[in-house]
Full PDB file with SEQRES, HELIX, SHEET, SSBOND, CRYST1, ORIGX, SCALE, CONECT and MASTER records, all heavy atoms in Angstrom:
SEQRES   1 A   47  MET GLU THR CYS ALA ASN CYS GLY GLN TYR VAL SER PRO          
SEQRES   2 A   47  SER PHE ALA ARG VAL PHE GLY ASP ASN GLU ASP ALA VAL          
SEQRES   3 A   47  HIS ALA CYS PRO ASN CYS ALA SER MET ARG THR ILE MET          
SEQRES   4 A   47  GLU ALA GLY ALA ALA GLY ARG VAL                              
HELIX    1 AA1 PRO A   13  PHE A   19  1                                   7    
HELIX    2 AA2 MET A   35  THR A   37  1                                   3    
HELIX    3 AA3 ILE A   38  GLY A   42  3                                   5    
CRYST1    1.000    1.000    1.000  90.00  90.00  90.00 P 1           1          
ORIGX1      1.000000  0.000000  0.000000        0.00000                         
ORIGX2      0.000000  1.000000  0.000000        0.00000                         
ORIGX3      0.000000  0.000000  1.000000        0.00000                         
SCALE1      1.000000  0.000000  0.000000        0.00000                         
SCALE2      0.000000  1.000000  0.000000        0.00000                         
SCALE3      0.000000  0.000000  1.000000        0.00000                         
ATOM      1  N   MET A   1       0.830  -1.192   0.090  1.00  0.00           N  
ATOM      2  CA  MET A   1       0.028   0.026  -0.007  1.00  0.00           C  
ATOM      3  C   MET A   1       0.843   1.206  -0.046  1.00  0.00           C  
ATOM      4  O   MET A   1       1.798   1.448   0.871  1.00  0.00           O  
ATOM      5  CB  MET A   1      -0.884   0.023   1.329  1.00  0.00           C  
ATOM      6  CG  MET A   1      -1.885   1.145   1.284  1.00  0.00           C  
ATOM      7  SD  MET A   1      -3.214   0.941   2.389  1.00  0.00           S  
ATOM      8  CE  MET A   1      -2.540   1.604   3.863  1.00  0.00           C  
ATOM      9  N   GLU A   2       0.647   2.164  -0.934  1.00  0.00           N  
ATOM     10  CA  GLU A   2       1.397   3.390  -1.079  1.00  0.00           C  
ATOM     11  C   GLU A   2       0.936   4.455  -0.042  1.00  0.00           C  
ATOM     12  O   GLU A   2      -0.265   4.581  -0.052  1.00  0.00           O  
ATOM     13  CB  GLU A   2       1.446   3.897  -2.539  1.00  0.00           C  
ATOM     14  CG  GLU A   2       2.137   3.063  -3.479  1.00  0.00           C  
ATOM     15  CD  GLU A   2       1.464   1.878  -3.951  1.00  0.00           C  
ATOM     16  OE1 GLU A   2       0.276   1.661  -3.607  1.00  0.00           O  
ATOM     17  OE2 GLU A   2       2.046   1.064  -4.646  1.00  0.00           O  
ATOM     18  N   THR A   3       1.862   5.041   0.493  1.00  0.00           N  
ATOM     19  CA  THR A   3       1.487   6.144   1.414  1.00  0.00           C  
ATOM     20  C   THR A   3       2.412   7.432   1.239  1.00  0.00           C  
ATOM     21  O   THR A   3       3.581   7.224   0.616  1.00  0.00           O  
ATOM     22  CB  THR A   3       1.584   5.792   2.931  1.00  0.00           C  
ATOM     23  OG1 THR A   3       2.946   5.380   3.180  1.00  0.00           O  
ATOM     24  CG2 THR A   3       0.629   4.709   3.207  1.00  0.00           C  
ATOM     25  N   CYS A   4       1.953   8.550   1.526  1.00  0.00           N  
ATOM     26  CA  CYS A   4       2.795   9.759   1.469  1.00  0.00           C  
ATOM     27  C   CYS A   4       3.828   9.708   2.517  1.00  0.00           C  
ATOM     28  O   CYS A   4       3.521   9.500   3.644  1.00  0.00           O  
ATOM     29  CB  CYS A   4       1.804  11.003   1.575  1.00  0.00           C  
ATOM     30  SG  CYS A   4       2.715  12.561   1.669  1.00  0.00           S  
ATOM     31  N   ALA A   5       5.026  10.021   2.137  1.00  0.00           N  
ATOM     32  CA  ALA A   5       6.168  10.030   3.087  1.00  0.00           C  
ATOM     33  C   ALA A   5       6.063  11.205   4.041  1.00  0.00           C  
ATOM     34  O   ALA A   5       6.537  11.250   5.105  1.00  0.00           O  
ATOM     35  CB  ALA A   5       7.457  10.091   2.403  1.00  0.00           C  
ATOM     36  N   ASN A   6       5.322  12.264   3.651  1.00  0.00           N  
ATOM     37  CA  ASN A   6       5.252  13.479   4.391  1.00  0.00           C  
ATOM     38  C   ASN A   6       4.073  13.338   5.584  1.00  0.00           C  
ATOM     39  O   ASN A   6       4.369  13.636   6.671  1.00  0.00           O  
ATOM     40  CB  ASN A   6       4.819  14.672   3.459  1.00  0.00           C  
ATOM     41  CG  ASN A   6       4.961  16.015   4.362  1.00  0.00           C  
ATOM     42  OD1 ASN A   6       5.813  16.144   5.069  1.00  0.00           O  
ATOM     43  ND2 ASN A   6       4.018  16.880   3.962  1.00  0.00           N  
ATOM     44  N   CYS A   7       2.918  12.857   5.123  1.00  0.00           N  
ATOM     45  CA  CYS A   7       1.785  12.861   6.116  1.00  0.00           C  
ATOM     46  C   CYS A   7       1.319  11.400   6.450  1.00  0.00           C  
ATOM     47  O   CYS A   7       0.442  11.267   7.262  1.00  0.00           O  
ATOM     48  CB  CYS A   7       0.709  13.716   5.638  1.00  0.00           C  
ATOM     49  SG  CYS A   7      -0.224  13.160   4.138  1.00  0.00           S  
ATOM     50  N   GLY A   8       1.682  10.520   5.686  1.00  0.00           N  
ATOM     51  CA  GLY A   8       1.243   9.124   5.873  1.00  0.00           C  
ATOM     52  C   GLY A   8      -0.172   8.722   5.275  1.00  0.00           C  
ATOM     53  O   GLY A   8      -0.611   7.603   5.365  1.00  0.00           O  
ATOM     54  N   GLN A   9      -0.791   9.650   4.564  1.00  0.00           N  
ATOM     55  CA  GLN A   9      -1.979   9.434   3.796  1.00  0.00           C  
ATOM     56  C   GLN A   9      -1.881   8.487   2.727  1.00  0.00           C  
ATOM     57  O   GLN A   9      -0.861   8.413   2.023  1.00  0.00           O  
ATOM     58  CB  GLN A   9      -2.566  10.756   3.358  1.00  0.00           C  
ATOM     59  CG  GLN A   9      -3.919  10.735   2.684  1.00  0.00           C  
ATOM     60  CD  GLN A   9      -4.966  10.554   3.659  1.00  0.00           C  
ATOM     61  OE1 GLN A   9      -4.975  10.979   4.729  1.00  0.00           O  
ATOM     62  NE2 GLN A   9      -6.140   9.975   3.203  1.00  0.00           N  
ATOM     63  N   TYR A  10      -2.903   7.555   2.552  1.00  0.00           N  
ATOM     64  CA  TYR A  10      -2.850   6.636   1.419  1.00  0.00           C  
ATOM     65  C   TYR A  10      -2.934   7.401   0.138  1.00  0.00           C  
ATOM     66  O   TYR A  10      -3.538   8.332  -0.037  1.00  0.00           O  
ATOM     67  CB  TYR A  10      -4.083   5.740   1.508  1.00  0.00           C  
ATOM     68  CG  TYR A  10      -4.312   4.847   0.265  1.00  0.00           C  
ATOM     69  CD1 TYR A  10      -3.615   3.807  -0.024  1.00  0.00           C  
ATOM     70  CD2 TYR A  10      -5.288   5.300  -0.699  1.00  0.00           C  
ATOM     71  CE1 TYR A  10      -3.841   3.027  -1.122  1.00  0.00           C  
ATOM     72  CE2 TYR A  10      -5.472   4.573  -1.963  1.00  0.00           C  
ATOM     73  CZ  TYR A  10      -4.769   3.533  -2.047  1.00  0.00           C  
ATOM     74  OH  TYR A  10      -4.920   2.722  -3.250  1.00  0.00           O  
ATOM     75  N   VAL A  11      -2.108   6.885  -0.872  1.00  0.00           N  
ATOM     76  CA  VAL A  11      -2.230   7.336  -2.261  1.00  0.00           C  
ATOM     77  C   VAL A  11      -2.311   6.177  -3.146  1.00  0.00           C  
ATOM     78  O   VAL A  11      -1.781   5.122  -2.861  1.00  0.00           O  
ATOM     79  CB  VAL A  11      -0.950   8.231  -2.618  1.00  0.00           C  
ATOM     80  CG1 VAL A  11      -0.849   9.467  -1.839  1.00  0.00           C  
ATOM     81  CG2 VAL A  11       0.283   7.419  -2.468  1.00  0.00           C  
ATOM     82  N   SER A  12      -3.062   6.413  -4.228  1.00  0.00           N  
ATOM     83  CA  SER A  12      -3.271   5.207  -5.128  1.00  0.00           C  
ATOM     84  C   SER A  12      -1.933   4.821  -5.883  1.00  0.00           C  
ATOM     85  O   SER A  12      -1.111   5.663  -5.987  1.00  0.00           O  
ATOM     86  CB  SER A  12      -4.325   5.536  -6.189  1.00  0.00           C  
ATOM     87  OG  SER A  12      -3.856   6.454  -7.057  1.00  0.00           O  
ATOM     88  N   PRO A  13      -1.825   3.560  -6.255  1.00  0.00           N  
ATOM     89  CA  PRO A  13      -0.643   3.260  -7.104  1.00  0.00           C  
ATOM     90  C   PRO A  13      -0.526   4.097  -8.298  1.00  0.00           C  
ATOM     91  O   PRO A  13       0.602   4.362  -8.725  1.00  0.00           O  
ATOM     92  CB  PRO A  13      -0.997   1.778  -7.442  1.00  0.00           C  
ATOM     93  CG  PRO A  13      -1.926   1.236  -6.467  1.00  0.00           C  
ATOM     94  CD  PRO A  13      -2.758   2.397  -6.038  1.00  0.00           C  
ATOM     95  N   SER A  14      -1.729   4.419  -8.903  1.00  0.00           N  
ATOM     96  CA  SER A  14      -1.566   5.376 -10.115  1.00  0.00           C  
ATOM     97  C   SER A  14      -0.983   6.690  -9.718  1.00  0.00           C  
ATOM     98  O   SER A  14      -0.113   7.193 -10.517  1.00  0.00           O  
ATOM     99  CB  SER A  14      -2.990   5.561 -10.705  1.00  0.00           C  
ATOM    100  OG  SER A  14      -3.487   4.308 -11.165  1.00  0.00           O  
ATOM    101  N   PHE A  15      -1.367   7.291  -8.612  1.00  0.00           N  
ATOM    102  CA  PHE A  15      -0.777   8.576  -8.162  1.00  0.00           C  
ATOM    103  C   PHE A  15       0.677   8.420  -7.887  1.00  0.00           C  
ATOM    104  O   PHE A  15       1.484   9.344  -8.372  1.00  0.00           O  
ATOM    105  CB  PHE A  15      -1.532   9.006  -6.894  1.00  0.00           C  
ATOM    106  CG  PHE A  15      -1.130  10.387  -6.394  1.00  0.00           C  
ATOM    107  CD1 PHE A  15      -1.763  11.507  -6.933  1.00  0.00           C  
ATOM    108  CD2 PHE A  15      -0.068  10.585  -5.549  1.00  0.00           C  
ATOM    109  CE1 PHE A  15      -1.322  12.775  -6.445  1.00  0.00           C  
ATOM    110  CE2 PHE A  15       0.411  11.768  -5.175  1.00  0.00           C  
ATOM    111  CZ  PHE A  15      -0.270  12.920  -5.627  1.00  0.00           C  
ATOM    112  N   ALA A  16       1.086   7.335  -7.271  1.00  0.00           N  
ATOM    113  CA  ALA A  16       2.471   7.123  -6.963  1.00  0.00           C  
ATOM    114  C   ALA A  16       3.296   7.038  -8.319  1.00  0.00           C  
ATOM    115  O   ALA A  16       4.393   7.523  -8.391  1.00  0.00           O  
ATOM    116  CB  ALA A  16       2.641   5.892  -6.119  1.00  0.00           C  
ATOM    117  N   ARG A  17       2.764   6.280  -9.296  1.00  0.00           N  
ATOM    118  CA  ARG A  17       3.454   6.116 -10.468  1.00  0.00           C  
ATOM    119  C   ARG A  17       3.554   7.470 -11.277  1.00  0.00           C  
ATOM    120  O   ARG A  17       4.668   7.628 -11.868  1.00  0.00           O  
ATOM    121  CB  ARG A  17       2.635   5.019 -11.331  1.00  0.00           C  
ATOM    122  CG  ARG A  17       3.396   4.650 -12.662  1.00  0.00           C  
ATOM    123  CD  ARG A  17       2.577   3.541 -13.501  1.00  0.00           C  
ATOM    124  NE  ARG A  17       1.153   3.869 -13.711  1.00  0.00           N  
ATOM    125  CZ  ARG A  17       0.184   3.352 -13.141  1.00  0.00           C  
ATOM    126  NH1 ARG A  17       0.377   2.407 -12.187  1.00  0.00           N  
ATOM    127  NH2 ARG A  17      -1.125   3.705 -13.422  1.00  0.00           N  
ATOM    128  N   VAL A  18       2.568   8.231 -11.180  1.00  0.00           N  
ATOM    129  CA  VAL A  18       2.671   9.435 -12.082  1.00  0.00           C  
ATOM    130  C   VAL A  18       3.395  10.634 -11.299  1.00  0.00           C  
ATOM    131  O   VAL A  18       4.161  11.246 -11.927  1.00  0.00           O  
ATOM    132  CB  VAL A  18       1.168   9.991 -12.369  1.00  0.00           C  
ATOM    133  CG1 VAL A  18       1.147  11.327 -12.972  1.00  0.00           C  
ATOM    134  CG2 VAL A  18       0.487   8.938 -13.239  1.00  0.00           C  
ATOM    135  N   PHE A  19       3.126  10.791  -9.966  1.00  0.00           N  
ATOM    136  CA  PHE A  19       3.776  11.881  -9.322  1.00  0.00           C  
ATOM    137  C   PHE A  19       4.882  11.466  -8.354  1.00  0.00           C  
ATOM    138  O   PHE A  19       5.482  12.441  -7.805  1.00  0.00           O  
ATOM    139  CB  PHE A  19       2.578  12.587  -8.476  1.00  0.00           C  
ATOM    140  CG  PHE A  19       1.500  13.205  -9.338  1.00  0.00           C  
ATOM    141  CD1 PHE A  19       0.298  12.674  -9.413  1.00  0.00           C  
ATOM    142  CD2 PHE A  19       1.811  14.422 -10.080  1.00  0.00           C  
ATOM    143  CE1 PHE A  19      -0.678  13.302 -10.228  1.00  0.00           C  
ATOM    144  CE2 PHE A  19       0.866  14.997 -10.821  1.00  0.00           C  
ATOM    145  CZ  PHE A  19      -0.374  14.392 -10.974  1.00  0.00           C  
ATOM    146  N   GLY A  20       5.246  10.218  -8.244  1.00  0.00           N  
ATOM    147  CA  GLY A  20       6.241   9.848  -7.379  1.00  0.00           C  
ATOM    148  C   GLY A  20       7.631   9.940  -7.994  1.00  0.00           C  
ATOM    149  O   GLY A  20       7.727  10.273  -9.164  1.00  0.00           O  
ATOM    150  N   ASP A  21       8.658   9.565  -7.251  1.00  0.00           N  
ATOM    151  CA  ASP A  21       9.977   9.561  -7.791  1.00  0.00           C  
ATOM    152  C   ASP A  21      10.189   8.304  -8.649  1.00  0.00           C  
ATOM    153  O   ASP A  21       9.207   7.504  -8.932  1.00  0.00           O  
ATOM    154  CB  ASP A  21      10.947   9.712  -6.671  1.00  0.00           C  
ATOM    155  CG  ASP A  21      10.937   8.598  -5.728  1.00  0.00           C  
ATOM    156  OD1 ASP A  21      10.423   7.517  -5.943  1.00  0.00           O  
ATOM    157  OD2 ASP A  21      11.459   8.730  -4.526  1.00  0.00           O  
ATOM    158  N   ASN A  22      11.425   8.005  -8.989  1.00  0.00           N  
ATOM    159  CA  ASN A  22      11.789   6.852  -9.823  1.00  0.00           C  
ATOM    160  C   ASN A  22      11.366   5.516  -9.186  1.00  0.00           C  
ATOM    161  O   ASN A  22      11.242   4.495  -9.804  1.00  0.00           O  
ATOM    162  CB  ASN A  22      13.184   6.886 -10.200  1.00  0.00           C  
ATOM    163  CG  ASN A  22      13.589   7.873 -11.178  1.00  0.00           C  
ATOM    164  OD1 ASN A  22      12.657   8.467 -11.910  1.00  0.00           O  
ATOM    165  ND2 ASN A  22      14.804   8.204 -11.240  1.00  0.00           N  
ATOM    166  N   GLU A  23      11.170   5.462  -7.877  1.00  0.00           N  
ATOM    167  CA  GLU A  23      10.821   4.282  -7.182  1.00  0.00           C  
ATOM    168  C   GLU A  23       9.373   4.346  -6.699  1.00  0.00           C  
ATOM    169  O   GLU A  23       9.014   3.539  -5.756  1.00  0.00           O  
ATOM    170  CB  GLU A  23      11.755   4.068  -5.913  1.00  0.00           C  
ATOM    171  CG  GLU A  23      13.216   3.823  -6.413  1.00  0.00           C  
ATOM    172  CD  GLU A  23      14.169   3.776  -5.209  1.00  0.00           C  
ATOM    173  OE1 GLU A  23      13.729   3.967  -3.993  1.00  0.00           O  
ATOM    174  OE2 GLU A  23      15.311   3.626  -5.516  1.00  0.00           O  
ATOM    175  N   ASP A  24       8.552   5.291  -7.287  1.00  0.00           N  
ATOM    176  CA  ASP A  24       7.239   5.520  -6.900  1.00  0.00           C  
ATOM    177  C   ASP A  24       6.993   5.930  -5.515  1.00  0.00           C  
ATOM    178  O   ASP A  24       5.897   5.765  -4.952  1.00  0.00           O  
ATOM    179  CB  ASP A  24       6.356   4.236  -7.194  1.00  0.00           C  
ATOM    180  CG  ASP A  24       6.361   3.978  -8.732  1.00  0.00           C  
ATOM    181  OD1 ASP A  24       6.640   4.858  -9.522  1.00  0.00           O  
ATOM    182  OD2 ASP A  24       5.884   2.809  -9.043  1.00  0.00           O  
ATOM    183  N   ALA A  25       7.948   6.514  -4.880  1.00  0.00           N  
ATOM    184  CA  ALA A  25       7.799   7.107  -3.515  1.00  0.00           C  
ATOM    185  C   ALA A  25       7.153   8.475  -3.659  1.00  0.00           C  
ATOM    186  O   ALA A  25       7.688   9.345  -4.457  1.00  0.00           O  
ATOM    187  CB  ALA A  25       9.091   7.112  -2.794  1.00  0.00           C  
ATOM    188  N   VAL A  26       6.096   8.688  -2.864  1.00  0.00           N  
ATOM    189  CA  VAL A  26       5.503  10.042  -2.922  1.00  0.00           C  
ATOM    190  C   VAL A  26       5.776  10.743  -1.711  1.00  0.00           C  
ATOM    191  O   VAL A  26       5.686  10.342  -0.503  1.00  0.00           O  
ATOM    192  CB  VAL A  26       3.888   9.789  -2.965  1.00  0.00           C  
ATOM    193  CG1 VAL A  26       3.098  11.053  -2.766  1.00  0.00           C  
ATOM    194  CG2 VAL A  26       3.532   8.988  -4.137  1.00  0.00           C  
ATOM    195  N   HIS A  27       6.316  12.054  -1.918  1.00  0.00           N  
ATOM    196  CA  HIS A  27       6.775  12.907  -0.778  1.00  0.00           C  
ATOM    197  C   HIS A  27       5.787  14.019  -0.488  1.00  0.00           C  
ATOM    198  O   HIS A  27       6.039  14.868   0.431  1.00  0.00           O  
ATOM    199  CB  HIS A  27       8.105  13.472  -1.111  1.00  0.00           C  
ATOM    200  CG  HIS A  27       9.154  12.387  -1.243  1.00  0.00           C  
ATOM    201  ND1 HIS A  27       9.792  11.766  -0.237  1.00  0.00           N  
ATOM    202  CD2 HIS A  27       9.608  11.700  -2.383  1.00  0.00           C  
ATOM    203  CE1 HIS A  27      10.601  10.894  -0.653  1.00  0.00           C  
ATOM    204  NE2 HIS A  27      10.528  10.812  -1.963  1.00  0.00           N  
ATOM    205  N   ALA A  28       4.604  14.087  -1.214  1.00  0.00           N  
ATOM    206  CA  ALA A  28       3.625  15.120  -0.994  1.00  0.00           C  
ATOM    207  C   ALA A  28       2.304  14.627  -1.696  1.00  0.00           C  
ATOM    208  O   ALA A  28       2.441  13.896  -2.765  1.00  0.00           O  
ATOM    209  CB  ALA A  28       4.015  16.475  -1.482  1.00  0.00           C  
ATOM    210  N   CYS A  29       1.211  14.851  -1.117  1.00  0.00           N  
ATOM    211  CA  CYS A  29      -0.058  14.260  -1.573  1.00  0.00           C  
ATOM    212  C   CYS A  29      -1.087  15.438  -1.607  1.00  0.00           C  
ATOM    213  O   CYS A  29      -0.887  16.425  -0.845  1.00  0.00           O  
ATOM    214  CB  CYS A  29      -0.525  13.093  -0.943  1.00  0.00           C  
ATOM    215  SG  CYS A  29      -1.090  13.307   0.841  1.00  0.00           S  
ATOM    216  N   PRO A  30      -2.280  15.343  -2.166  1.00  0.00           N  
ATOM    217  CA  PRO A  30      -3.367  16.320  -2.045  1.00  0.00           C  
ATOM    218  C   PRO A  30      -3.749  16.603  -0.579  1.00  0.00           C  
ATOM    219  O   PRO A  30      -4.260  17.686  -0.277  1.00  0.00           O  
ATOM    220  CB  PRO A  30      -4.550  15.632  -2.802  1.00  0.00           C  
ATOM    221  CG  PRO A  30      -3.870  14.752  -3.765  1.00  0.00           C  
ATOM    222  CD  PRO A  30      -2.650  14.218  -3.067  1.00  0.00           C  
ATOM    223  N   ASN A  31      -3.455  15.633   0.285  1.00  0.00           N  
ATOM    224  CA  ASN A  31      -3.786  15.852   1.727  1.00  0.00           C  
ATOM    225  C   ASN A  31      -2.865  16.983   2.448  1.00  0.00           C  
ATOM    226  O   ASN A  31      -3.260  17.623   3.362  1.00  0.00           O  
ATOM    227  CB  ASN A  31      -3.830  14.643   2.471  1.00  0.00           C  
ATOM    228  CG  ASN A  31      -4.236  14.737   3.883  1.00  0.00           C  
ATOM    229  OD1 ASN A  31      -5.417  15.100   4.057  1.00  0.00           O  
ATOM    230  ND2 ASN A  31      -3.483  14.415   4.839  1.00  0.00           N  
ATOM    231  N   CYS A  32      -1.578  17.024   1.899  1.00  0.00           N  
ATOM    232  CA  CYS A  32      -0.645  17.889   2.628  1.00  0.00           C  
ATOM    233  C   CYS A  32      -0.014  18.903   1.702  1.00  0.00           C  
ATOM    234  O   CYS A  32       0.796  19.665   2.187  1.00  0.00           O  
ATOM    235  CB  CYS A  32       0.391  16.950   3.272  1.00  0.00           C  
ATOM    236  SG  CYS A  32       1.449  16.087   2.184  1.00  0.00           S  
ATOM    237  N   ALA A  33      -0.347  19.019   0.403  1.00  0.00           N  
ATOM    238  CA  ALA A  33       0.238  19.910  -0.520  1.00  0.00           C  
ATOM    239  C   ALA A  33      -0.851  20.279  -1.598  1.00  0.00           C  
ATOM    240  O   ALA A  33      -1.703  19.541  -1.881  1.00  0.00           O  
ATOM    241  CB  ALA A  33       1.530  19.379  -1.153  1.00  0.00           C  
ATOM    242  N   SER A  34      -0.594  21.409  -2.211  1.00  0.00           N  
ATOM    243  CA  SER A  34      -1.586  21.910  -3.203  1.00  0.00           C  
ATOM    244  C   SER A  34      -1.267  21.026  -4.486  1.00  0.00           C  
ATOM    245  O   SER A  34      -0.093  20.602  -4.658  1.00  0.00           O  
ATOM    246  CB  SER A  34      -1.430  23.344  -3.501  1.00  0.00           C  
ATOM    247  OG  SER A  34      -0.256  23.612  -4.137  1.00  0.00           O  
ATOM    248  N   MET A  35      -2.122  20.899  -5.412  1.00  0.00           N  
ATOM    249  CA  MET A  35      -1.925  20.204  -6.639  1.00  0.00           C  
ATOM    250  C   MET A  35      -0.907  20.924  -7.549  1.00  0.00           C  
ATOM    251  O   MET A  35      -0.126  20.314  -8.143  1.00  0.00           O  
ATOM    252  CB  MET A  35      -3.239  20.033  -7.386  1.00  0.00           C  
ATOM    253  CG  MET A  35      -4.146  18.865  -6.859  1.00  0.00           C  
ATOM    254  SD  MET A  35      -3.160  17.320  -6.752  1.00  0.00           S  
ATOM    255  CE  MET A  35      -2.944  16.823  -8.479  1.00  0.00           C  
ATOM    256  N   ARG A  36      -0.881  22.182  -7.364  1.00  0.00           N  
ATOM    257  CA  ARG A  36       0.130  22.984  -8.063  1.00  0.00           C  
ATOM    258  C   ARG A  36       1.565  22.530  -7.640  1.00  0.00           C  
ATOM    259  O   ARG A  36       2.402  22.305  -8.460  1.00  0.00           O  
ATOM    260  CB  ARG A  36      -0.046  24.545  -7.786  1.00  0.00           C  
ATOM    261  CG  ARG A  36       0.956  25.251  -8.603  1.00  0.00           C  
ATOM    262  CD  ARG A  36       0.697  26.825  -8.474  1.00  0.00           C  
ATOM    263  NE  ARG A  36       1.653  27.634  -9.293  1.00  0.00           N  
ATOM    264  CZ  ARG A  36       1.508  28.811  -9.567  1.00  0.00           C  
ATOM    265  NH1 ARG A  36       0.559  29.504  -9.017  1.00  0.00           N  
ATOM    266  NH2 ARG A  36       2.465  29.393 -10.234  1.00  0.00           N  
ATOM    267  N   THR A  37       1.728  22.492  -6.345  1.00  0.00           N  
ATOM    268  CA  THR A  37       3.076  21.973  -5.855  1.00  0.00           C  
ATOM    269  C   THR A  37       3.384  20.613  -6.316  1.00  0.00           C  
ATOM    270  O   THR A  37       4.470  20.324  -6.699  1.00  0.00           O  
ATOM    271  CB  THR A  37       3.090  22.008  -4.297  1.00  0.00           C  
ATOM    272  OG1 THR A  37       2.818  23.505  -3.962  1.00  0.00           O  
ATOM    273  CG2 THR A  37       4.408  21.635  -3.718  1.00  0.00           C  
ATOM    274  N   ILE A  38       2.376  19.749  -6.244  1.00  0.00           N  
ATOM    275  CA  ILE A  38       2.539  18.440  -6.661  1.00  0.00           C  
ATOM    276  C   ILE A  38       2.956  18.279  -8.116  1.00  0.00           C  
ATOM    277  O   ILE A  38       3.828  17.616  -8.547  1.00  0.00           O  
ATOM    278  CB  ILE A  38       1.300  17.567  -6.303  1.00  0.00           C  
ATOM    279  CG1 ILE A  38       1.125  17.371  -4.846  1.00  0.00           C  
ATOM    280  CG2 ILE A  38       1.368  16.138  -6.971  1.00  0.00           C  
ATOM    281  CD1 ILE A  38      -0.212  16.859  -4.350  1.00  0.00           C  
ATOM    282  N   MET A  39       2.192  18.977  -8.987  1.00  0.00           N  
ATOM    283  CA  MET A  39       2.469  18.937 -10.405  1.00  0.00           C  
ATOM    284  C   MET A  39       3.899  19.555 -10.770  1.00  0.00           C  
ATOM    285  O   MET A  39       4.365  19.293 -11.833  1.00  0.00           O  
ATOM    286  CB  MET A  39       1.325  19.592 -11.126  1.00  0.00           C  
ATOM    287  CG  MET A  39       0.050  18.853 -10.984  1.00  0.00           C  
ATOM    288  SD  MET A  39      -1.313  19.607 -11.835  1.00  0.00           S  
ATOM    289  CE  MET A  39      -0.842  19.162 -13.529  1.00  0.00           C  
ATOM    290  N   GLU A  40       4.391  20.404  -9.922  1.00  0.00           N  
ATOM    291  CA  GLU A  40       5.698  20.963 -10.111  1.00  0.00           C  
ATOM    292  C   GLU A  40       6.782  20.070  -9.545  1.00  0.00           C  
ATOM    293  O   GLU A  40       7.782  20.479  -9.131  1.00  0.00           O  
ATOM    294  CB  GLU A  40       5.804  22.412  -9.617  1.00  0.00           C  
ATOM    295  CG  GLU A  40       4.922  23.408 -10.368  1.00  0.00           C  
ATOM    296  CD  GLU A  40       4.852  24.737  -9.696  1.00  0.00           C  
ATOM    297  OE1 GLU A  40       5.401  24.935  -8.517  1.00  0.00           O  
ATOM    298  OE2 GLU A  40       4.322  25.652 -10.331  1.00  0.00           O  
ATOM    299  N   ALA A  41       6.497  18.747  -9.447  1.00  0.00           N  
ATOM    300  CA  ALA A  41       7.392  17.704  -8.971  1.00  0.00           C  
ATOM    301  C   ALA A  41       7.582  17.663  -7.504  1.00  0.00           C  
ATOM    302  O   ALA A  41       8.501  17.155  -6.945  1.00  0.00           O  
ATOM    303  CB  ALA A  41       8.789  17.815  -9.633  1.00  0.00           C  
ATOM    304  N   GLY A  42       6.666  18.306  -6.749  1.00  0.00           N  
ATOM    305  CA  GLY A  42       6.719  18.279  -5.309  1.00  0.00           C  
ATOM    306  C   GLY A  42       6.400  16.847  -4.625  1.00  0.00           C  
ATOM    307  O   GLY A  42       6.974  16.504  -3.732  1.00  0.00           O  
ATOM    308  N   ALA A  43       5.672  16.053  -5.364  1.00  0.00           N  
ATOM    309  CA  ALA A  43       5.344  14.781  -4.772  1.00  0.00           C  
ATOM    310  C   ALA A  43       6.640  13.862  -4.948  1.00  0.00           C  
ATOM    311  O   ALA A  43       6.825  12.889  -4.223  1.00  0.00           O  
ATOM    312  CB  ALA A  43       4.157  14.127  -5.503  1.00  0.00           C  
ATOM    313  N   ALA A  44       7.496  14.110  -5.792  1.00  0.00           N  
ATOM    314  CA  ALA A  44       8.699  13.358  -5.984  1.00  0.00           C  
ATOM    315  C   ALA A  44       9.815  13.918  -5.100  1.00  0.00           C  
ATOM    316  O   ALA A  44      10.979  13.372  -5.138  1.00  0.00           O  
ATOM    317  CB  ALA A  44       9.219  13.325  -7.459  1.00  0.00           C  
ATOM    318  N   GLY A  45       9.565  14.855  -4.351  1.00  0.00           N  
ATOM    319  CA  GLY A  45      10.588  15.470  -3.390  1.00  0.00           C  
ATOM    320  C   GLY A  45      11.566  16.425  -4.075  1.00  0.00           C  
ATOM    321  O   GLY A  45      12.641  16.600  -3.516  1.00  0.00           O  
ATOM    322  N   ARG A  46      11.166  16.994  -5.183  1.00  0.00           N  
ATOM    323  CA  ARG A  46      12.213  17.901  -5.870  1.00  0.00           C  
ATOM    324  C   ARG A  46      11.899  19.368  -5.695  1.00  0.00           C  
ATOM    325  O   ARG A  46      12.391  20.298  -6.360  1.00  0.00           O  
ATOM    326  CB  ARG A  46      12.172  17.566  -7.252  1.00  0.00           C  
ATOM    327  CG  ARG A  46      12.758  16.175  -7.624  1.00  0.00           C  
ATOM    328  CD  ARG A  46      12.848  15.944  -9.050  1.00  0.00           C  
ATOM    329  NE  ARG A  46      11.520  15.638  -9.523  1.00  0.00           N  
ATOM    330  CZ  ARG A  46      11.292  14.553 -10.257  1.00  0.00           C  
ATOM    331  NH1 ARG A  46      12.279  13.801 -10.761  1.00  0.00           N  
ATOM    332  NH2 ARG A  46      10.126  14.199 -10.735  1.00  0.00           N  
ATOM    333  N   VAL A  47      11.106  19.663  -4.638  1.00  0.00           N  
ATOM    334  CA  VAL A  47      10.750  21.129  -4.351  1.00  0.00           C  
ATOM    335  C   VAL A  47      11.536  21.598  -3.147  1.00  0.00           C  
ATOM    336  O   VAL A  47      11.897  20.862  -2.282  1.00  0.00           O  
ATOM    337  CB  VAL A  47       9.184  21.250  -4.151  1.00  0.00           C  
ATOM    338  CG1 VAL A  47       8.981  22.663  -3.790  1.00  0.00           C  
ATOM    339  CG2 VAL A  47       8.530  20.974  -5.386  1.00  0.00           C  
TER     340      VAL A  47                                                      
MASTER        0    0    0    3    0    0    0    6  339    1    0    4          
END                                                                             
């Protein structure tokens, strides 16, 4: 089960694949970050 490394919220495998890093690790999710931040590579931890 994929979870956000920042807040622990569940994220779908599709969200992790699209917005996560090369290992599908998610560092921000809609629960703890804005979609703008996530779309600017925030979920992959590059912000």
